[in-house]
C-alpha positions in Angstrom: -54.6 163.0 -75.1 -53.3 160.4 -72.5 -53.0 157.2 -74.0 -52.3 154.5 -70.8 -51.3 151.3 -72.5 -52.1 148.1 -70.1 -48.5 146.7 -69.0 -46.7 146.2 -66.6 -43.5 149.0 -64.8 -40.3 146.8 -63.4 -40.1 148.2 -60.7 -43.2 150.6 -59.9 -43.5 153.7 -60.0 -44.7 153.5 -56.4 -41.6 151.6 -55.1 -39.5 154.2 -57.4 -41.2 157.1 -55.4 -40.7 155.3 -52.5 -36.8 154.9 -53.0 -36.2 158.4 -53.4 -38.1 160.3 -52.0 -37.0 160.0 -48.1 -33.8 161.9 -49.3 -35.1 165.4 -51.2 -35.2 168.1 -49.1 -38.8 168.6 -49.0 -39.4 166.1 -47.5 -38.6 166.1 -44.3 -36.9 162.1 -44.5 -40.1 160.1 -44.1 -38.0 156.8 -44.1 -38.4 154.2 -47.0 -41.1 151.6 -47.0 -44.7 152.1 -49.2 -46.0 154.4 -50.2 -49.7 154.8 -51.5 -51.3 156.8 -54.3 -53.7 159.4 -54.0 -54.5 159.9 -57.2 -52.6 161.4 -60.6 -53.4 163.9 -63.6 -50.9 163.9 -66.7 -50.1 166.9 -69.4 -49.6 166.6 -72.5 -45.7 166.8 -74.3 -47.3 168.7 -78.1 -44.2 166.2 -79.4 -45.7 163.6 -78.3 -42.1 161.4 -77.5 -42.2 162.8 -73.2 -44.9 161.6 -71.2 -46.5 163.4 -67.9 -47.8 162.3 -65.1 -47.8 164.0 -61.3 -48.2 161.8 -58.4 -50.1 162.6 -55.0 -48.5 159.9 -52.3 -48.6 159.2 -48.6 -46.6 158.3 -47.0 -47.2 155.9 -43.5 -46.7 159.1 -41.4 -50.1 160.3 -43.3 -47.9 163.3 -45.3 -49.3 164.4 -48.5 -46.7 164.8 -51.5 -47.1 166.0 -55.0 -44.7 164.4 -57.4 -44.3 165.5 -60.7 -42.2 162.7 -63.2 -41.0 162.7 -66.9 -41.1 159.2 -68.9 -38.2 159.1 -71.3 -37.1 156.5 -73.9 -33.4 157.7 -72.8 -31.2 159.6 -70.7 -31.8 163.3 -70.3 -28.2 165.4 -70.7 -27.4 167.2 -67.6 -30.4 166.1 -65.7 -28.9 163.0 -63.9 -29.4 165.3 -60.2 -33.2 164.0 -61.6 -32.7 161.0 -61.8 -35.6 159.1 -60.0 -34.8 155.7 -61.5 -35.1 153.6 -64.0 -37.8 150.8 -65.1 -38.6 148.4 -67.9 -42.1 149.3 -69.4 -43.6 145.2 -70.8 -44.2 147.7 -74.0 -41.7 150.5 -74.2 -38.8 148.6 -73.4 -36.8 150.8 -70.9 -37.7 154.0 -69.5 -35.7 157.2 -67.7 -38.1 159.0 -65.2 -36.8 162.2 -64.5 -38.6 164.0 -61.1 -40.2 166.7 -63.5 -39.0 169.7 -61.7 -35.8 169.1 -64.2 -37.4 168.3 -67.2 -38.2 171.8 -69.7 -40.8 169.5 -71.0 -42.8 168.9 -68.1 -42.5 173.0 -66.9 -42.8 173.8 -70.0 -46.9 172.1 -70.0 -47.1 173.0 -66.8 -46.7 177.0 -67.4 -49.5 176.7 -70.7 -51.9 175.0 -68.6 -51.0 177.5 -65.7 -50.7 180.6 -68.2 -54.2 178.8 -70.8 -56.4 178.3 -68.0 -55.7 174.6 -68.8 -56.7 171.1 -67.2 -55.8 167.3 -66.9 -55.1 165.9 -70.2 -58.3 163.3 -71.0 -56.8 159.8 -70.4 -57.5 156.3 -73.0 -56.7 152.8 -71.5 -55.7 151.1 -73.5 -58.8 147.3 -73.9 -57.7 143.9 -73.9 -58.9 144.0 -77.1 -56.8 146.8 -78.4 -59.5 149.8 -78.4 -58.9 152.2 -75.8 -61.7 153.4 -73.8 -62.4 156.7 -71.9 -60.9 156.8 -68.5 -61.3 159.4 -66.3 -58.8 161.2 -64.2 -58.2 161.0 -60.1 -57.0 164.2 -60.0 -59.3 167.3 -62.0 -56.8 170.3 -62.0 -57.6 173.7 -63.8 -55.1 176.4 -64.8 -56.2 180.3 -63.4 -54.9 182.2 -67.0 -57.6 184.3 -68.7 -57.5 181.8 -71.7 -56.1 179.6 -74.7 -52.1 180.0 -75.2 -50.2 178.1 -77.6 -47.1 175.6 -76.2 -44.8 177.1 -74.8 -41.4 176.8 -75.9 -38.8 174.6 -73.8 -36.4 175.9 -72.6 -33.5 175.2 -70.3 -34.7 175.4 -66.0 -33.5 176.2 -62.9 -34.0 174.4 -60.2 -34.1 175.2 -56.8 -35.9 173.7 -53.7 -36.8 176.3 -50.9 -39.0 174.3 -47.3 -41.7 172.9 -48.6 -41.3 174.0 -52.8 -39.6 174.2 -55.7 -38.7 176.8 -57.5 -38.2 176.6 -61.1 -37.3 179.1 -63.3 -37.5 179.5 -66.8 -36.2 182.5 -69.2 -38.7 185.1 -67.4 -41.0 182.5 -65.7 -40.6 181.4 -62.1 -43.0 179.0 -60.9 -43.0 176.9 -57.5 -44.5 174.0 -57.0 -46.0 172.8 -54.0 -44.3 169.4 -52.8 -46.0 169.5 -49.8 -49.5 169.3 -49.3 -51.1 168.7 -46.1 -49.7 172.2 -45.1 -49.9 175.8 -45.2 -50.1 176.8 -49.0 -49.3 180.8 -49.5 -48.8 182.9 -52.7 -49.4 186.7 -53.7 -51.9 187.8 -55.3 -51.4 188.8 -58.4 -49.2 185.3 -60.3 -51.5 182.4 -61.9 -51.8 179.1 -60.3 -52.8 175.5 -61.0 -55.2 174.3 -58.3 -56.5 170.3 -58.3 -59.6 168.0 -56.4 -59.3 164.2 -56.2 -61.2 162.3 -54.2 -61.7 163.5 -50.4 -60.4 166.5 -51.0 -63.4 169.0 -53.6 -62.4 171.6 -52.0 -59.6 173.3 -54.8 -55.7 173.2 -53.3 -53.0 174.9 -54.5 -50.6 173.2 -56.4 -48.8 175.6 -58.3 -48.3 179.2 -59.2 -46.4 180.9 -61.1 -45.7 185.1 -62.0 -42.7 186.3 -64.5 -39.8 188.2 -64.0 -38.1 191.2 -65.0 
């Protein structure tokens, strides 16, 4: 369950992404500028420490990107290359925001969802009176795995950008995250997948997939 505070982030997530995106090897250098938020989905961190959110954003040239982010209250050791930026949270203070593909907590959550047939986290929004109300996620996701699995362990990861995807190695798993969603999607028949739908996109779209490596 993700509890979303009524807060301000300075700079905003969209501003950070707009500055960070052009330098990514999979972005095709769309150029600096504002990005439009299309939707988002969250996963839970079993430890309750790291925020995990994946944003779908559209750039001025109408390209659609998937940007997984993690939110931390302190720097992640060894992950300097994956830092998107820092932002001041009006309730929680400074947050270090990372590209999720380089954060082992996101990778474990993604793998658990894919292999366990998981879905996005429920979202609860803090109300003005301090209570919380349920909010419908703007992006719905589902893993193709056959059944529920226990949360997978958080382990060191290796990250390789390849064309319009990022491949993450974690122990005996290899996860492929689609970064560009408006191009062709391809995955082998013997892999487990994460697919998603969102407003204006009712047909399940491949977001990521996992395969076991020898």
